[in-house]
Backbone as JSON Lines, residues from 0, in Angstrom:
{"i":0,"aa":"M","n":[-46.68,26.22,48.39],"ca":[-46.19,25.58,47.19],"c":[-46.77,26.3,45.97]}
{"i":1,"aa":"T","n":[-45.92,26.68,45.06],"ca":[-46.38,27.35,43.84],"c":[-46.24,26.4,42.67]}
{"i":2,"aa":"T","n":[-47.19,26.49,41.8],"ca":[-47.13,25.69,40.59],"c":[-47.0,26.62,39.41]}
{"i":3,"aa":"S","n":[-46.15,26.27,38.49],"ca":[-46.02,27.11,37.29],"c":[-46.77,26.45,36.16]}
{"i":4,"aa":"M","n":[-47.46,27.28,35.42],"ca":[-48.23,26.78,34.29],"c":[-47.3,26.67,33.08]}
{"i":5,"aa":"Q","n":[-47.16,25.49,32.59],"ca":[-46.35,25.26,31.4],"c":[-47.27,25.3,30.18]}
{"i":6,"aa":"P","n":[-46.86,25.98,29.11],"ca":[-47.72,25.99,27.92],"c":[-47.79,24.59,27.31]}
{"i":7,"aa":"S","n":[-48.93,24.29,26.73],"ca":[-49.1,23.0,26.08],"c":[-48.24,22.94,24.82]}
{"i":8,"aa":"A","n":[-48.04,21.74,24.31],"ca":[-47.27,21.57,23.08],"c":[-47.92,22.34,21.93]}
{"i":9,"aa":"T","n":[-49.24,22.32,21.88],"ca":[-49.95,23.05,20.83],"c":[-49.73,24.54,20.96]}
{"i":10,"aa":"Q","n":[-49.81,25.06,22.17],"ca":[-49.6,26.48,22.4],"c":[-48.17,26.89,22.03]}
{"i":11,"aa":"R","n":[-47.2,26.06,22.39],"ca":[-45.8,26.37,22.03],"c":[-45.63,26.4,20.52]}
{"i":12,"aa":"R","n":[-46.28,25.46,19.83],"ca":[-46.17,25.41,18.36],"c":[-46.82,26.63,17.73]}
{"i":13,"aa":"I","n":[-47.97,27.03,18.22],"ca":[-48.64,28.22,17.7],"c":[-47.76,29.45,17.89]}
{"i":14,"aa":"E","n":[-47.21,29.62,19.08],"ca":[-46.35,30.77,19.36],"c":[-45.12,30.77,18.47]}
{"i":15,"aa":"Q","n":[-44.53,29.59,18.25],"ca":[-43.36,29.48,17.39],"c":[-43.72,29.85,15.95]}
{"i":16,"aa":"Q","n":[-44.88,29.39,15.49],"ca":[-45.29,29.67,14.12],"c":[-45.53,31.17,13.89]}
{"i":17,"aa":"L","n":[-45.97,31.86,14.93],"ca":[-46.31,33.28,14.78],"c":[-45.13,34.21,15.03]}
{"i":18,"aa":"Q","n":[-43.96,33.68,15.31],"ca":[-42.8,34.51,15.63],"c":[-42.04,34.95,14.38]}
{"i":19,"aa":"G","n":[-42.69,35.4,13.4],"ca":[-42.01,35.89,12.21],"c":[-42.05,34.88,11.1]}
{"i":20,"aa":"G","n":[-41.36,35.18,10.04],"ca":[-41.38,34.3,8.88],"c":[-42.44,34.76,7.9]}
{"i":21,"aa":"I","n":[-42.53,34.05,6.81],"ca":[-43.48,34.39,5.76],"c":[-44.76,33.6,5.99]}
{"i":22,"aa":"V","n":[-45.89,34.29,5.97],"ca":[-47.18,33.67,6.23],"c":[-48.11,33.94,5.05]}
{"i":23,"aa":"Y","n":[-48.83,32.9,4.62],"ca":[-49.84,33.03,3.58],"c":[-51.19,32.62,4.14]}
{"i":24,"aa":"L","n":[-52.23,33.34,3.73],"ca":[-53.61,32.99,4.05],"c":[-54.2,32.27,2.85]}
{"i":25,"aa":"H","n":[-54.72,31.06,3.07],"ca":[-55.45,30.36,2.02],"c":[-56.88,30.87,2.11]}
{"i":26,"aa":"K","n":[-57.26,31.7,1.16],"ca":[-58.49,32.48,1.26],"c":[-59.75,31.63,1.35]}
{"i":27,"aa":"S","n":[-59.84,30.55,0.58],"ca":[-61.1,29.8,0.58],"c":[-61.31,29.02,1.87]}
{"i":28,"aa":"S","n":[-60.23,28.63,2.57],"ca":[-60.4,27.87,3.8],"c":[-60.21,28.74,5.05]}
{"i":29,"aa":"G","n":[-59.58,29.92,4.89],"ca":[-59.31,30.78,6.03],"c":[-58.15,30.32,6.9]}
{"i":30,"aa":"V","n":[-57.38,29.35,6.4],"ca":[-56.25,28.81,7.17],"c":[-54.98,29.59,6.82]}
{"i":31,"aa":"R","n":[-54.25,29.99,7.87],"ca":[-52.96,30.65,7.67],"c":[-51.85,29.62,7.75]}
{"i":32,"aa":"Y","n":[-50.9,29.72,6.81],"ca":[-49.77,28.81,6.73],"c":[-48.47,29.61,6.8]}
{"i":33,"aa":"Q","n":[-47.48,29.07,7.46],"ca":[-46.15,29.67,7.48],"c":[-45.23,28.87,6.58]}
{"i":34,"aa":"V","n":[-44.43,29.57,5.77],"ca":[-43.45,28.91,4.92],"c":[-42.32,28.42,5.82]}
{"i":35,"aa":"T","n":[-42.07,27.11,5.78],"ca":[-41.01,26.55,6.62],"c":[-39.8,26.12,5.8]}
{"i":36,"aa":"Y","n":[-39.99,25.94,4.49],"ca":[-38.88,25.49,3.65],"c":[-39.24,25.78,2.21]}
{"i":37,"aa":"T","n":[-38.26,26.26,1.44],"ca":[-38.47,26.51,0.01],"c":[-37.29,25.94,-0.75]}
{"i":38,"aa":"S","n":[-37.59,25.19,-1.81],"ca":[-36.53,24.61,-2.64],"c":[-37.11,24.26,-4.0]}
{"i":39,"aa":"G","n":[-36.37,24.59,-5.04],"ca":[-36.78,24.22,-6.39],"c":[-38.12,24.77,-6.81]}
{"i":40,"aa":"G","n":[-38.47,25.95,-6.32],"ca":[-39.74,26.57,-6.72],"c":[-40.96,26.04,-6.0]}
{"i":41,"aa":"V","n":[-40.75,25.24,-4.94],"ca":[-41.87,24.72,-4.14],"c":[-41.64,25.08,-2.69]}
{"i":42,"aa":"S","n":[-42.69,25.57,-2.03],"ca":[-42.61,25.94,-0.62],"c":[-43.4,24.95,0.22]}
{"i":43,"aa":"Q","n":[-42.84,24.56,1.34],"ca":[-43.57,23.72,2.29],"c":[-44.23,24.64,3.29]}
{"i":44,"aa":"L","n":[-45.54,24.47,3.47],"ca":[-46.33,25.33,4.33],"c":[-46.85,24.53,5.51]}
{"i":45,"aa":"H","n":[-46.81,25.13,6.7],"ca":[-47.35,24.49,7.9],"c":[-48.43,25.38,8.49]}
{"i":46,"aa":"P","n":[-49.62,24.83,8.69],"ca":[-50.67,25.59,9.35],"c":[-50.41,25.62,10.86]}
{"i":47,"aa":"I","n":[-51.15,26.45,11.57],"ca":[-51.01,26.47,13.02],"c":[-51.33,25.1,13.59]}
{"i":48,"aa":"S","n":[-52.31,24.43,13.03],"ca":[-52.6,23.05,13.42],"c":[-52.96,22.27,12.18]}
{"i":49,"aa":"G","n":[-52.66,21.01,12.17],"ca":[-52.98,20.17,11.03],"c":[-51.75,19.82,10.22]}
{"i":50,"aa":"A","n":[-51.98,19.18,9.1],"ca":[-50.9,18.68,8.25],"c":[-50.31,19.78,7.39]}
{"i":51,"aa":"S","n":[-49.02,19.65,7.07],"ca":[-48.36,20.61,6.19],"c":[-48.75,20.31,4.75]}
{"i":52,"aa":"R","n":[-48.41,21.23,3.86],"ca":[-48.65,21.02,2.44],"c":[-47.53,21.65,1.65]}
{"i":53,"aa":"Q","n":[-47.31,21.15,0.44],"ca":[-46.31,21.72,-0.45],"c":[-47.04,22.39,-1.61]}
{"i":54,"aa":"V","n":[-46.6,23.63,-1.9],"ca":[-47.29,24.44,-2.9],"c":[-46.27,25.06,-3.83]}
{"i":55,"aa":"P","n":[-46.4,24.88,-5.15],"ca":[-45.52,25.54,-6.1],"c":[-45.64,27.06,-5.97]}
{"i":56,"aa":"E","n":[-44.52,27.75,-6.12],"ca":[-44.51,29.2,-5.97],"c":[-45.47,29.89,-6.93]}
{"i":57,"aa":"E","n":[-45.65,29.31,-8.12],"ca":[-46.57,29.92,-9.08],"c":[-48.0,29.94,-8.54]}
{"i":58,"aa":"Q","n":[-48.38,28.94,-7.74],"ca":[-49.7,28.94,-7.12],"c":[-49.78,29.96,-5.99]}
{"i":59,"aa":"L","n":[-48.67,30.12,-5.23],"ca":[-48.67,31.09,-4.14],"c":[-48.83,32.52,-4.65]}
{"i":60,"aa":"S","n":[-48.45,32.76,-5.89],"ca":[-48.58,34.1,-6.43],"c":[-49.98,34.38,-6.99]}
{"i":61,"aa":"N","n":[-50.88,33.39,-6.93],"ca":[-52.27,33.57,-7.37],"c":[-53.03,34.3,-6.26]}
{"i":62,"aa":"A","n":[-53.26,35.58,-6.44],"ca":[-53.89,36.42,-5.41],"c":[-55.35,36.05,-5.15]}
{"i":63,"aa":"E","n":[-55.97,35.3,-6.04],"ca":[-57.35,34.88,-5.81],"c":[-57.42,33.74,-4.79]}
{"i":64,"aa":"V","n":[-56.31,33.01,-4.63],"ca":[-56.29,31.86,-3.73],"c":[-55.48,32.13,-2.47]}
{"i":65,"aa":"W","n":[-54.34,32.8,-2.62],"ca":[-53.41,33.01,-1.51],"c":[-53.17,34.51,-1.26]}
{"i":66,"aa":"E","n":[-53.04,34.87,-0.02],"ca":[-52.71,36.25,0.36],"c":[-51.52,36.21,1.29]}
{"i":67,"aa":"K","n":[-50.41,36.85,0.86],"ca":[-49.22,36.92,1.7],"c":[-49.5,37.88,2.85]}
{"i":68,"aa":"Q","n":[-49.24,37.45,4.06],"ca":[-49.6,38.24,5.25],"c":[-48.39,38.99,5.78]}
């Protein structure tokens, strides 16, 4: 009998997040976020784990805080 290892929900989410798209590094926390939605000058960002956040594009262009990856 063979058993197949299924990836965990967390692992599937991490792999999905890393499959392309726009990624920003929040420099002070070291957390990488992927842009999942942009509308009206605000981008919704999702980290690999944890809660999402909404960030105005003008803040994303602040190179002291955010680094586009």
